[in-house]
C-alpha positions in Angstrom: 125.9 128.4 96.4 123.6 125.5 97.3 125.3 122.2 97.9 124.0 119.1 96.0 125.3 117.0 98.8 122.5 115.6 101.2 123.2 115.1 104.6 120.2 113.6 106.2 119.9 114.0 110.1 116.2 113.9 110.7 115.9 110.3 111.7 113.8 111.2 114.6 111.0 112.1 112.1 111.8 109.1 109.8 114.5 106.8 109.0 116.3 107.4 105.6 117.9 105.6 103.9 116.3 102.5 104.4 118.0 99.0 103.9 118.1 98.0 100.4 116.2 94.8 101.2 113.2 97.2 102.3 113.0 98.8 98.8 113.3 95.5 97.0 110.4 93.8 99.2 108.2 96.9 98.6 108.8 96.6 94.9 108.5 92.9 94.8 105.1 93.1 96.4 104.0 95.9 94.2 105.0 94.1 90.9 104.7 90.5 91.7 102.1 89.9 94.3 99.5 92.9 94.5 97.1 91.0 96.5 95.1 91.6 99.9 95.8 89.4 102.9 93.1 87.3 104.6 90.4 87.5 102.0 91.1 84.9 99.5 92.9 81.6 98.8 94.7 82.0 95.6 98.4 82.0 95.5 99.4 85.5 95.7 96.7 86.1 98.5 98.5 83.4 100.4 101.8 85.1 99.7 100.3 88.3 101.4 99.1 86.3 104.5 102.7 85.1 104.8 104.1 88.7 104.6 101.8 90.0 107.4 102.5 86.9 109.5 106.2 87.2 109.1 106.2 90.9 109.8 104.2 89.9 113.3 106.4 87.3 114.1 109.5 89.4 113.6 108.2 92.2 115.6 107.1 89.9 118.5 110.6 88.3 118.6 112.2 91.8 118.5 110.3 92.8 121.9 110.3 89.3 123.6 106.4 88.7 122.9 106.0 85.0 122.9 102.6 85.3 121.1 102.7 87.1 117.7 98.9 87.6 117.7 99.5 90.2 120.3 101.1 92.4 117.8 98.5 94.6 116.1 99.3 96.7 113.0 98.2 100.2 112.4 99.0 103.0 110.0 101.3 105.2 112.0 102.3 105.9 115.7 99.4 108.4 116.2 97.1 105.6 114.8 98.1 102.9 117.5 98.5 105.5 120.3 95.0 106.6 119.8 93.8 102.9 119.7 95.4 102.5 123.0 94.3 105.6 124.7 90.7 105.8 123.3 90.2 102.2 123.6 90.9 102.0 127.4 90.0 105.5 128.8 86.3 105.9 129.9 84.3 109.0 131.0 85.3 110.2 134.4 88.8 108.5 134.4 92.1 109.8 135.5 95.2 109.6 133.2 98.9 110.1 134.2 101.3 111.3 131.5 104.4 113.3 131.4 105.5 116.7 130.1 107.9 114.9 127.8 105.2 113.4 125.9 104.4 113.9 122.1 101.0 115.5 120.7 100.1 111.9 119.7 99.4 111.5 123.3 98.7 114.8 124.5 96.2 115.5 122.0 93.8 112.5 122.5 94.0 113.1 126.2 93.1 116.8 125.6 90.2 115.7 123.5 89.1 113.3 126.2 89.5 116.0 128.8 87.0 118.1 126.9 84.4 115.4 125.8 84.4 112.8 128.4 85.4 114.5 131.7 88.7 112.8 131.7 91.2 114.4 134.1 94.9 114.3 133.3 98.1 114.7 135.5 101.2 115.8 133.6 104.5 114.5 135.6 107.2 117.2 135.3 110.9 116.3 134.2 114.2 117.7 135.5 116.5 120.0 133.3 117.9 117.2 131.3 114.3 115.8 130.4 114.2 112.9 133.0 110.9 112.0 134.8 111.3 110.8 138.4 109.3 107.4 139.1 108.4 108.8 142.5 106.5 111.6 140.8 104.6 109.0 138.7 103.7 107.4 141.9 102.7 110.6 143.6 100.5 111.3 140.6 98.2 108.1 140.9 94.8 108.2 142.2 92.3 105.6 143.1 90.6 106.2 139.5 93.6 106.3 137.5 92.9 104.2 134.4 96.0 104.6 132.3 99.9 105.6 132.7 101.1 106.8 129.5 104.9 107.3 129.4 107.3 108.3 126.7 110.1 105.8 126.7 112.5 108.2 124.8 111.9 111.9 124.1 112.0 112.9 120.6 113.3 116.4 121.8 116.1 115.4 124.4 116.6 111.8 123.7 116.3 111.0 127.5 115.5 107.4 128.1 112.9 107.0 130.9 113.2 104.5 133.9 110.5 102.4 132.1 111.1 99.2 134.4 110.8 101.2 137.4 107.8 103.2 136.4 106.3 99.7 135.6 106.7 98.3 138.8 105.0 101.3 140.5 102.1 101.2 138.0 101.7 97.5 138.9 101.0 98.4 142.5 97.9 100.1 141.2 94.8 99.1 139.0 96.0 101.3 136.2 97.0 100.1 132.8 100.5 101.0 131.6 101.2 102.4 127.9 104.7 103.0 126.6 105.2 105.1 123.6 108.2 103.5 122.1 108.2 105.8 118.9 111.9 106.9 119.5 113.4 103.6 121.2 112.0 100.6 119.3 114.7 99.6 117.0 117.3 101.9 118.6 117.7 100.3 122.1 117.0 96.8 123.3 113.4 96.3 124.5 111.9 93.4 126.3 108.2 93.7 127.2 108.6 91.1 129.9 110.9 93.5 131.7 109.1 96.5 131.1 105.8 94.8 132.5 103.9 96.9 129.9 100.1 96.5 129.1 100.5 98.2 125.8 103.4 99.2 123.7 103.1 101.5 120.6 105.6 102.4 117.8 105.8 103.4 114.3 107.5 101.0 111.9 109.2 103.8 110.0 111.5 105.2 112.5 114.0 103.0 114.5 112.5 100.0 112.9 113.7 101.2 109.4 110.3 100.2 107.7 108.4 102.1 105.3 105.9 105.1 106.4 102.2 103.8 106.8 103.1 101.2 109.4 103.0 100.9 113.1 102.7 98.2 115.8 100.8 97.9 119.0 101.6 95.3 121.6 98.7 94.1 123.8 99.4 92.1 127.0 97.3 89.1 127.6 94.0 90.1 129.0 94.1 93.7 128.0 92.1 93.1 125.1 89.0 92.3 127.4 89.4 96.2 128.5 90.6 97.6 125.0 87.8 98.5 122.6 88.6 98.8 119.1 88.9 102.3 117.6 87.6 101.0 114.0 85.2 98.3 113.2 84.7 96.8 109.7 85.7 93.9 107.5 88.5 91.4 108.6 88.1 88.5 106.5 87.0 86.4 109.2 83.5 85.7 110.8 81.9 87.4 107.6 78.6 85.7 108.6 78.1 88.2 111.7 78.0 91.9 111.6 79.7 92.1 115.1 83.4 92.9 115.5 85.5 89.8 116.2 86.9 89.3 119.7 90.0 87.5 118.6 93.4 88.9 118.3 94.7 90.5 116.2 91.5 90.8 114.0 89.7 92.8 116.7 91.9 95.8 116.0 92.7 95.4 112.2 89.5 96.2 110.3 90.0 97.0 106.6 92.9 96.1 104.3 96.5 96.2 105.5 99.2 98.5 104.0 100.8 95.3 102.4 103.6 97.2 100.4 104.4 98.9 103.9 104.3 95.4 105.8 106.5 93.7 103.2 109.1 96.5 103.6 108.6 96.3 107.4 109.2 92.5 107.3 112.4 93.0 105.4 113.5 95.9 107.8 113.1 93.6 110.9 115.0 90.8 109.4 117.8 93.4 108.9 117.5 94.3 112.5 117.7 90.8 113.6 120.8 90.1 111.5 122.7 93.2 112.8 121.2 93.0 116.4 119.8 95.9 118.4 122.5 95.7 120.7 125.2 96.4 118.0 122.9 99.3 116.5 122.5 100.7 119.9 126.3 100.7 120.4 126.7 102.4 116.8 124.3 105.1 117.9 125.8 105.8 121.3 129.3 106.3 119.4 127.7 108.6 116.9 126.0 110.6 119.8 129.3 110.8 122.0 131.1 112.1 118.9 128.3 114.6 118.3 128.1 115.8 122.0 132.0 115.9 122.4 132.1 118.1 119.2 129.1 120.5 120.4 130.9 121.2 123.6 133.7 122.7 121.8 131.5 125.6 120.5 130.9 128.0 123.1 127.7 129.5 121.6 125.9 125.9 121.5 123.6 124.9 124.2 122.5 121.0 124.4 119.0 120.6 125.6 119.1 117.1 127.2 121.3 114.7 128.9 125.0 116.1 128.5 126.6 112.3 128.0 125.4 109.2 126.4 124.0 107.6 129.5 120.3 106.9 129.4 119.8 108.8 125.9 119.1 108.1 122.2 120.9 109.8 119.4 118.3 112.5 119.3 120.2 115.8 120.1 118.6 119.2 120.4 120.6 122.3 120.5 120.2 126.1 120.3 123.0 128.5 118.8 123.3 131.9 120.3 122.3 134.5 117.7 120.0 132.1 115.7 116.5 131.4 115.7 116.3 127.5 115.3 114.3 127.8 111.9 116.8 130.3 110.6 119.7 127.9 111.7 117.8 124.8 109.9 117.6 126.9 106.8 121.3 127.9 106.7 122.4 124.4 107.3 120.3 123.0 104.5 120.7 125.7 101.8 124.4 126.3 102.2 125.7 122.8 103.4 122.9 120.3 102.5 122.5 119.3 106.2 118.8 118.4 106.8 117.6 118.8 110.5 114.4 119.8 112.1 113.8 122.8 113.9 110.9 124.1 116.1 108.7 122.4 118.9 108.7 118.8 117.5 104.9 118.3 118.6 106.1 118.3 122.1 105.1 121.5 123.4 105.1 120.6 127.2 108.5 119.4 126.8 109.8 122.8 125.4 107.9 124.4 128.3 109.9 122.5 130.7 113.2 123.1 128.8 112.4 127.0 128.5 112.8 126.9 124.8 109.3 127.6 123.8 109.9 131.6 123.4 112.8 131.2 121.3 111.1 128.7 118.9 112.1 125.4 120.1 115.3 123.9 119.2 117.3 122.7 116.2 117.2 118.7 116.4 120.0 116.6 115.0 119.0 112.9 114.8 121.6 110.6 113.3 120.4 107.2 112.1 121.7 103.6 111.6 123.4 104.8 108.3 125.0 107.9 109.3 128.7 108.1 109.4 131.3 109.4 111.8 132.6 111.6 108.9 129.1 113.0 108.6 129.0 113.9 112.3 132.4 115.5 111.9 130.9 117.5 108.9 127.8 118.9 111.1 130.4 120.0 113.8 132.6 121.7 111.5 129.6 123.5 109.8 128.3 124.4 113.3 131.6 125.8 114.2 131.6 128.0 111.0 128.1 129.1 111.3 128.5 130.0 115.2 131.6 132.1 114.4 129.8 134.2 112.0 127.7 135.6 114.7 130.6 135.9 117.0 132.5 138.1 114.7 129.5 140.3 114.0 129.2 141.1 117.9 129.5 144.5 118.8 132.1 145.0 121.9 
């Protein structure tokens, strides 16, 4: 019999639930404000302006950016990654990325390979999903234009040595892009330590904001090399038909997702109040409890770092006797446990792990509101599910 209880463990896809303040902020904007920003001077339009600027300042403070205008808003992680990649890579350029990266990086690069004579090197990872900075150095060429690295894998949870890679990239003429989709909001990030040129992340995952929001940090000076992906109305310099050069307007044509940014403002305030260090500690405790429990089940294999060192709370597993999709269906239909199964839009990561042929992995991704009791329930359920196959084995 299907349980009515919902145990959501797909926070790597999008965080749920959100803080109550996020729901309230979205509802208040929709019901009481409802105006665009940057295009009018009446009261509600000015309130919309303040929402956008508070969101911008809040994200800037969260990552250590001194100038909030360096934070550009997009509509999702894929959108801002495309702005970064397509905005700087030119025909004939070389790009370095990794096998750990998401299709939001891999597919734009594949398109550029096919249409703009761009060459791409894919740095390998070890058995736990970690990339060697020395391999990044070895992949650099005189014409390397961009190094794009996934900060934390959406499959293994492995956190790369972003600072060390950044120092290596600084020795070249390449630009450095970090995909922080699985790390921003989960772990402390200071762009001054990372030495990044571009940092991209959605607003709806670790930042706990609504879907339809994303952020791109642009280091001072990089805007001279980063061409806008979209051109159009910005509410500024309307007397000319040329895209503004000023930030953030250069990359923010069209109306903002104001309901989303209202929610993102509230979410970032929530993160500031709780502190990223405390949030990271909570995720680490959840992950340790999960990994410890999984070790007690002989038929479970964890694909990724075996301990909490240098990892997020994303945990991928396979269970002997189960296809990942079948396992996900059993967990949800019988026990109300909601996870994601498959290749997770990261095909090269699964090729590296050797999980492609078996349909990928089952990904368990706790969030800020996940409890220890819920982790215990998942472990107990997996023990029960695994034992079913064990009893059916023929000697």
